[in-house]
C-alpha positions in Angstrom: 13.9 15.4 -42.7 11.9 12.4 -41.5 13.3 8.9 -41.0 11.4 5.8 -42.1 13.9 3.6 -40.4 16.9 4.2 -38.1 20.3 3.1 -39.2 23.3 4.1 -37.1 25.8 1.4 -37.9 25.8 -2.4 -38.3 24.1 -4.6 -35.8 26.5 -6.2 -33.4 26.8 -9.9 -32.9 23.7 -10.8 -30.8 22.9 -13.6 -28.5 20.9 -16.5 -29.8 17.1 -16.6 -29.3 17.5 -19.5 -27.0 20.0 -17.6 -24.8 17.7 -14.6 -24.9 14.7 -16.7 -23.8 16.8 -18.2 -20.9 17.8 -14.7 -19.9 14.3 -13.4 -19.9 13.0 -16.4 -17.9 15.7 -15.9 -15.3 15.0 -12.1 -15.1 11.3 -12.7 -14.7 11.7 -15.3 -12.0 14.4 -13.6 -10.0 13.6 -9.9 -10.4 10.4 -9.0 -12.2 7.9 -11.3 -10.5 8.9 -10.2 -7.0 8.4 -6.6 -8.1 5.0 -7.3 -9.6 3.9 -9.3 -6.6 4.9 -6.4 -4.3 3.1 -3.8 -6.4 -0.4 -3.1 -5.2 -1.3 0.2 -6.7 -2.3 -0.8 -10.2 -3.7 2.6 -11.0 -0.2 3.9 -11.7 2.7 2.5 -13.8 5.2 0.4 -11.9 8.4 2.4 -12.6 10.6 -0.1 -10.8 9.4 -2.8 -13.2 10.2 -0.6 -16.2 13.6 0.2 -14.7 14.4 -3.5 -14.1 13.5 -4.4 -17.7 15.6 -1.5 -19.0 18.5 -2.6 -16.9 18.7 -5.7 -19.0 18.5 -3.5 -22.1 15.3 -5.3 -23.2 13.7 -2.0 -24.2 16.6 -1.4 -26.6 17.4 -4.7 -28.2 16.1 -3.6 -31.6 17.3 0.0 -31.3 20.6 1.5 -32.5 23.6 1.5 -30.2 23.8 5.2 -30.5 20.7 5.6 -28.4 21.6 2.9 -25.8 20.2 0.0 -27.8 21.9 -3.2 -29.1 21.4 -2.5 -32.8 19.2 -5.4 -33.9 17.0 -3.1 -36.0 16.4 -5.7 -38.7 14.8 -8.1 -36.2 12.4 -5.6 -34.5 9.2 -7.6 -35.0 10.8 -11.0 -34.2 12.4 -9.7 -31.0 9.2 -7.9 -30.0 7.1 -11.1 -30.4 9.7 -13.2 -28.6 9.9 -10.8 -25.6 6.1 -10.5 -25.3 5.5 -14.2 -25.4 7.9 -14.8 -22.6 6.6 -11.9 -20.5 3.1 -13.1 -21.2 4.0 -16.5 -19.9 5.3 -15.2 -16.6 2.9 -12.4 -15.9 0.5 -10.3 -17.9 1.4 -7.1 -16.1 5.0 -7.5 -17.1 3.9 -7.7 -20.7 1.6 -4.8 -20.4 4.3 -2.5 -19.0 6.8 -3.6 -21.7 4.2 -3.3 -24.6 3.1 0.2 -23.7 6.6 1.5 -24.0 6.9 0.0 -27.5 3.5 1.3 -28.6 4.4 4.8 -27.3 7.7 4.9 -29.3 7.1 3.0 -32.5 6.2 6.1 -34.5 9.2 8.0 -33.1 11.4 5.1 -34.2 9.9 4.9 -37.7 9.1 8.5 -38.5 10.8 10.8 -36.0 13.5 13.3 -36.8 17.1 12.8 -35.7 16.4 15.4 -33.0 13.4 13.5 -31.7 15.4 10.3 -31.7 18.2 11.9 -29.7 15.7 13.6 -27.3 13.5 10.6 -26.5 15.1 7.2 -27.3 17.9 7.3 -24.7 15.2 7.8 -22.1 13.3 4.8 -23.4 16.3 2.4 -23.4 17.4 3.6 -19.9 13.9 3.3 -18.4 13.9 6.9 -17.3 11.0 8.1 -19.6 7.6 6.5 -19.8 5.7 6.7 -23.1 2.1 6.2 -24.1 0.1 5.7 -27.3 -3.0 8.1 -27.4 -5.4 7.1 -30.2 -8.7 5.9 -28.7 -11.4 8.4 -27.9 -14.7 8.2 -25.9 -16.7 8.0 -29.1 -14.2 6.2 -31.4 -12.2 3.2 -30.6 -11.4 1.0 -33.6 -13.1 3.6 -35.8 -10.1 5.9 -36.2 -11.8 8.0 -38.8 -14.4 9.0 -36.1 -11.7 10.9 -34.2 -12.9 14.2 -32.8 -9.7 15.6 -31.2 -8.5 18.5 -33.4 -5.3 20.5 -33.9 -5.0 23.8 -35.8 -2.0 25.7 -36.8 -1.3 29.0 -35.0 2.0 30.5 -36.4 4.7 28.0 -35.6 2.6 26.2 -33.0 -0.2 23.8 -33.0 -3.3 24.1 -30.6 -5.0 20.8 -29.6 -8.5 20.4 -28.3 -10.3 17.2 -27.5 -10.1 14.1 -25.3 -8.8 10.5 -25.3 -9.9 7.5 -23.4 -8.5 4.0 -22.6 -5.0 5.3 -22.7 -2.6 2.8 -21.1 0.1 4.6 -19.2 -2.2 7.4 -18.0 -2.1 9.2 -15.7 1.7 9.1 -15.1 3.5 8.6 -18.5 6.0 11.3 -19.4 5.3 11.5 -23.1 2.1 10.8 -25.0 2.1 10.2 -28.8 -1.2 11.9 -29.6 -3.2 11.9 -32.8 -5.5 14.7 -33.9 -7.4 15.7 -37.0 -5.7 18.6 -38.8 -7.8 18.8 -42.0 -11.1 20.3 -42.9 -14.4 19.2 -41.4 -15.0 16.6 -44.2 -11.4 15.5 -44.4 -11.3 12.7 -41.8 -8.2 11.1 -43.1 -6.0 14.2 -42.4 -4.6 13.2 -39.0 -1.3 14.3 -37.6 0.8 12.8 -34.7 2.2 14.9 -31.9 4.5 14.3 -28.9 2.8 15.8 -25.8 4.9 15.9 -22.6 3.1 15.6 -19.3 3.6 19.2 -18.0 2.5 20.9 -21.2 0.0 23.7 -20.4 -3.5 22.8 -21.4 -2.9 19.1 -21.2 -4.3 16.9 -18.4 -3.8 13.1 -17.9 -6.0 11.4 -15.4 -6.8 7.9 -14.3 -10.1 6.5 -13.1 -10.7 3.5 -15.3 -10.9 0.2 -13.4 -10.4 -2.9 -15.6 -10.9 -6.6 -14.9 -7.2 -7.0 -15.5 -6.0 -3.8 -13.8 -3.1 -1.6 -15.0 -2.5 2.1 -15.3 -5.1 3.4 -17.8 -7.1 6.6 -18.1 -8.1 9.7 -19.9 -6.4 12.6 -21.6 -7.9 16.1 -22.0 -6.6 18.9 -24.3 -7.8 22.4 -23.7 -6.1 24.8 -26.0 -2.9 22.7 -25.5 -0.2 24.5 -27.4 2.8 22.6 -28.9 5.7 23.8 -31.1 5.9 22.3 -34.6 9.0 20.5 -33.5 6.7 18.2 -31.5 5.0 17.0 -34.6 5.9 13.5 -35.9 6.0 13.0 -39.6 4.4 15.2 -42.1 1.1 17.1 -41.6 -1.7 14.7 -42.4 0.5 11.6 -42.1 -0.9 10.5 -38.7 -2.8 7.6 -40.0 0.4 6.0 -41.3 2.0 6.6 -37.9 -1.0 5.2 -35.9 -2.0 2.3 -38.2 1.6 1.4 -38.9 2.2 1.1 -35.2 -0.9 -1.2 -34.9 0.2 -3.3 -37.8 3.6 -3.9 -36.2 2.1 -4.6 -32.7 -0.9 -6.8 -33.6 1.2 -10.0 -34.0 2.9 -9.2 -30.8 -0.5 -9.1 -29.0 -1.0 -12.6 -30.3 2.5 -13.5 -29.0 1.7 -12.3 -25.5 -1.5 -14.3 -25.4 0.3 -17.4 -26.7 2.6 -17.0 -23.8 -0.4 -16.8 -21.5 -1.9 -19.9 -23.2 1.4 -21.8 -22.7 1.3 -21.0 -19.1 -2.3 -22.1 -18.8 -1.5 -25.4 -20.5 1.4 -26.0 -18.2 -0.8 -25.3 -15.2 -3.5 -27.6 -16.5 -1.0 -30.4 -17.2 0.4 -30.1 -13.7 -3.0 -30.0 -12.1 -4.5 -32.8 -14.1 -1.5 -35.0 -13.4 -1.7 -34.5 -9.7 -5.5 -34.3 -9.0 -6.9 -37.5 -7.8 -10.4 -38.3 -9.2 -12.4 -41.4 -10.0 -9.8 -43.9 -8.9 -6.9 -42.2 -10.8 -5.9 -38.7 -11.8 -7.8 -36.2 -14.0 -5.1 -36.8 -16.6 -6.3 -40.4 -17.0 -9.7 -39.2 -18.2 -10.0 -39.1 -22.0 -12.2 -36.0 -21.9 -9.4 -34.1 -20.1 -6.8 -35.3 -22.6 -9.0 -34.3 -25.5 -9.0 -30.7 -24.1 -5.2 -30.7 -23.5 -4.5 -32.0 -27.0 -6.6 -29.4 -28.6 -5.1 -26.7 -26.5 -1.6 -27.7 -27.6 -2.6 -27.8 -31.3 -4.0 -24.3 -31.1 -0.9 -23.0 -29.5 1.2 -24.4 -32.3 -1.0 -22.8 -34.9 -1.0 -19.4 -33.3 2.8 -19.5 -32.8 3.3 -20.3 -36.4 1.2 -17.5 -37.6 2.9 -15.0 -35.3 6.4 -16.1 -36.5 5.3 -15.8 -40.1 4.0 -12.2 -39.6 7.1 -11.1 -37.7 9.4 -12.6 -40.3 7.6 -10.9 -43.1 7.5 -7.6 -41.4 11.3 -7.7 -40.7 11.9 -8.4 -44.3 10.2 -5.2 -45.2 6.9 -6.6 -46.5 3.4 -5.4 -45.5 1.7 -7.6 -42.9 -1.7 -5.9 -42.7 -3.5 -9.2 -43.4 -1.0 -11.6 -41.9 -0.9 -9.5 -38.7 -4.7 -9.5 -38.6 -4.8 -13.3 -39.0 -2.1 -13.8 -36.3 -3.8 -11.5 -33.8 -7.3 -12.8 -34.3 -6.4 -16.5 -34.4 -4.0 -16.3 -31.4 -6.0 -14.2 -29.1 -9.2 -16.2 -29.6 -7.3 -19.4 -29.3 -5.8 -18.2 -26.0 -9.2 -17.3 -24.6 -10.4 -20.8 -25.4 -7.3 -22.4 -24.0 -7.3 -20.5 -20.8 -11.0 -21.2 -20.4 -10.4 -24.9 -20.8 -7.5 -24.8 -18.4 -9.7 -23.1 -15.9 -12.4 -25.7 -16.5 -9.8 -28.5 -15.8 -9.0 -26.8 -12.4 -12.7 -27.1 -11.4 -13.7 -25.0 -8.4 -10.1 -23.9 -7.8 -10.1 -22.3 -11.2 -12.5 -19.6 -10.2 -11.0 -18.7 -6.8 -10.0 -15.0 -7.1 -6.3 -14.7 -7.0 -5.4 -18.1 -8.3 -3.0 -17.9 -11.2 -5.4 -19.5 -13.7 -8.2 -17.2 -12.6 -5.9 -14.2 -13.1 -5.0 -15.4 -16.5 -8.7 -15.6 -17.5 -9.1 -12.0 -16.6 -5.8 -10.9 -18.3 -6.5 -12.7 -21.7 -10.0 -11.5 -22.2 -9.3 -7.9 -23.3 -6.7 -9.0 -25.9 -9.5 -9.8 -28.4 -10.6 -6.1 -28.1 -7.7 -3.8 -27.9 -5.5 -2.8 -30.8 -8.3 -3.7 -33.1 -11.1 -6.0 -32.0 -11.5 -9.4 -33.6 -14.3 -8.1 -35.6 -12.0 -5.4 -37.1 -9.4 -8.1 -37.9 -12.1 -10.2 -39.7 -13.1 -7.1 -41.7 -9.4 -6.6 -42.8 -9.0 -10.2 -43.7 -12.4 -10.5 -45.5 -11.9 -7.4 -47.5 -8.4 -8.4 -48.5 -9.6 -11.8 -49.7 -12.5 -10.2 -51.6 -10.0 -7.8 -53.3 -7.7 -10.7 -54.2 -10.6 -12.6 -55.8 -11.7 -9.5 -57.8 -8.2 -9.2 -59.2 -8.2 -12.8 -60.2 -5.6 -13.9 -57.8 -5.3 -17.4 -56.5 -3.2 -19.0 -53.8 -1.9 -22.5 -53.9 -0.5 -24.5 -51.0 2.9 -26.0 -50.8 2.8 -27.9 -47.5 4.8 -31.0 -46.6 3.7 -33.6 -44.1 0.8 -35.8 -43.3 -1.8 -33.1 -44.1 -0.4 -32.3 -47.6 -3.3 -33.8 -49.6 -6.0 -32.6 -47.2 -4.7 -29.1 -47.2 -4.4 -29.1 -51.0 -8.0 -30.1 -51.2 -9.1 -27.5 -48.6 -7.2 -24.8 -50.5 -8.8 -25.8 -53.8 -12.3 -25.8 -52.4 -11.8 -22.5 -50.6 -10.4 -20.8 -53.8 -13.3 -22.2 -55.9 -15.8 -20.8 -53.3 -14.1 -17.5 -53.2 -14.0 -17.2 -57.0 -17.6 -18.1 -57.4 -18.7 -15.6 -54.7 -16.6 -12.9 -56.4 -18.5 -13.5 -59.7 -22.0 -13.3 -58.0 -21.0 -10.3 -55.8 -21.3 -12.0 -52.4 -17.7 -11.1 -51.5 -18.8 -7.5 -51.2 -21.2 -8.4 -48.5 -19.8 -7.7 -45.0 -21.4 -10.8 -43.5 -19.9 -13.0 -46.2 -16.5 -11.4 -45.6 -16.7 -12.6 -42.0 -17.1 -16.2 -43.2 -14.2 -15.7 -45.6 -12.0 -14.4 -42.8 -12.9 -17.4 -40.5 -12.1 -19.9 -43.2 -8.8 -18.1 -44.2 -7.7 -18.0 -40.6 -8.3 -21.7 -40.0 -6.7 -22.6 -43.4 -3.6 -20.5 -43.0 -2.9 -21.7 -39.5 -2.9 -25.3 -40.8 -0.7 -24.4 -43.8 1.8 -22.5 -41.7 2.3 -24.8 -38.7 5.1 -27.5 -38.8 4.2 -31.0 -40.1 2.9 -33.3 -37.4 -0.2 -34.3 -35.5 -1.0 -30.6 -34.8 -0.9 -29.8 -38.5 -3.2 -32.6 -39.3 -5.5 -31.7 -36.5 -5.7 -28.0 -37.7 -6.1 -29.1 -41.3 -9.1 -31.2 -40.4 -10.6 -28.3 -38.4 -10.0 -26.0 -41.4 -11.6 -28.3 -43.8 -14.7 -28.6 -41.7 -14.8 -24.8 -41.2 -14.6 -24.3 -45.0 -17.4 -26.9 -45.6 -19.5 -25.3 -42.9 -19.1 -21.8 -44.2 -19.9 -22.8 -47.8 -23.1 -24.3 -46.5 -23.9 -21.4 -44.3 -23.5 -18.9 -47.1 -25.6 -20.7 -49.7 -23.0 -22.8 -51.5 -20.9 -21.7 -54.4 -18.4 -24.6 -54.6 -18.7 -28.3 -54.6 -17.7 -29.8 -51.2 -17.8 -33.5 -52.2 -14.1 -33.6 -53.0 -13.2 -32.0 -49.7 -15.4 -34.4 -47.9 -13.6 -37.2 -49.5 -10.2 -35.7 -48.6 -11.3 -35.5 -45.0 -12.3 -39.2 -45.1 -9.1 -40.1 -46.9 -6.9 -38.3 -44.3 -7.1 -41.5 -42.2 -7.4 -39.5 -38.9 -9.9 -37.7 -36.8 -9.6 -34.7 -34.5 -10.2 -36.7 -31.3 -7.6 -39.3 -32.0 -5.1 -36.6 -32.9 -5.9 -34.6 -29.8 -5.3 -37.7 -27.6 -2.0 -38.4 -29.4 -0.9 -34.8 -28.8 -1.8 -35.0 -25.1 -0.1 -38.4 -24.7 3.0 -36.8 -26.1 2.8 -33.9 -23.7 2.6 -36.2 -20.7 5.4 -38.4 -22.1 7.6 -35.3 -22.5 6.8 -34.2 -19.0 7.8 -37.5 -17.6 11.2 -37.4 -19.1 
């Protein structure tokens, strides 16, 4: 019998999020960063790092007590995002090691048998067993249906043949959740998940991929690799649910990790700008620098709000396919921009290899690619919006704060544009769906963030994005009312960015 969720008793009283954040920050500073800084062989997984994370039971916070966890199963997504943001803030390699263990066990947690839970989860929570998620292939990354690795039934066994590429944790993980096609030649959706242990005959894990932000990553080869049926996860042909479900859960957490990196970059930029003497004062005195810092802070708030929304929805049992896509695409792209601007503020020091801001620039770049590239996320969002319009659905806005009227106008204009495009068929065009996605991301970030200067800043940016995309796609909705709403807002992005930056420096001075 397969388990969609694990329930082995009520969750115990847990520490507050604030206490958890303080504990993680202390652990990173006192224990994890010294391990990372002393680890030079990035071609293999840093087991001491995994063991130190496990010693704080951070690999088991959201797992049942019976398997060494702390029972907070109903907050899996929220805890995952909280942990990844703090790990991302301190060091990207800490986050990578933590995330790979979650990716490699999510399908076991959600769909594994009781025997599989008992066999593998205690090793996860204790840090004894390293896991990996093996989906990507040399000829198919985001295109999961292009998978070529195959498995066929032979009595009570399965025989796997094929290869995987860009597998984080290779070559030294202990267990690989592997996906293979098990249907006929034309049945590309029949995919099944298997647990492949490292010493299985016919299976080889090897490294050899050097990334700009290095970590253990490599290839897997299956040459008549024989597995008993007990190593299958879920039903035969249910592998897409196992793989895509894992990605749906983890996409907002990728955004959380990058928001952590972006917060670190903002702190570095604030410190550098406040201390760097230039032009008779400091860099922080220059309006151009403050404009950058204010925008950076506003984007962080928007990304964080979207991540929290997706995590909360997921933990309540709701699908977050679209909300997760919005959270990942917006946050990772915002983090790339923020870290670039922080690097720019550092000037020449920002591009010295080994400087923290330079390392952040390398670490953040791949996040817009892995676990579904930004283009994939836009496709998910655009198709969902087109489907909503075809069904006659409409979303209103219920936002409080200084941007209420502006966001109501932006939402009305967007919905009118979407409805008109659905009637004339443009919503079925992939290029149009990209513009839909861009507008929806900007609008939902502004609608989700807390009231304040950042909300108004993001609302103005969303309004301008909607107006621009309507014009780029040949019209379909009147923009005059939204233009007036922008004018009536009584604010402009530059003034808001300066106000946000001033508040940052005032807070730092306290």
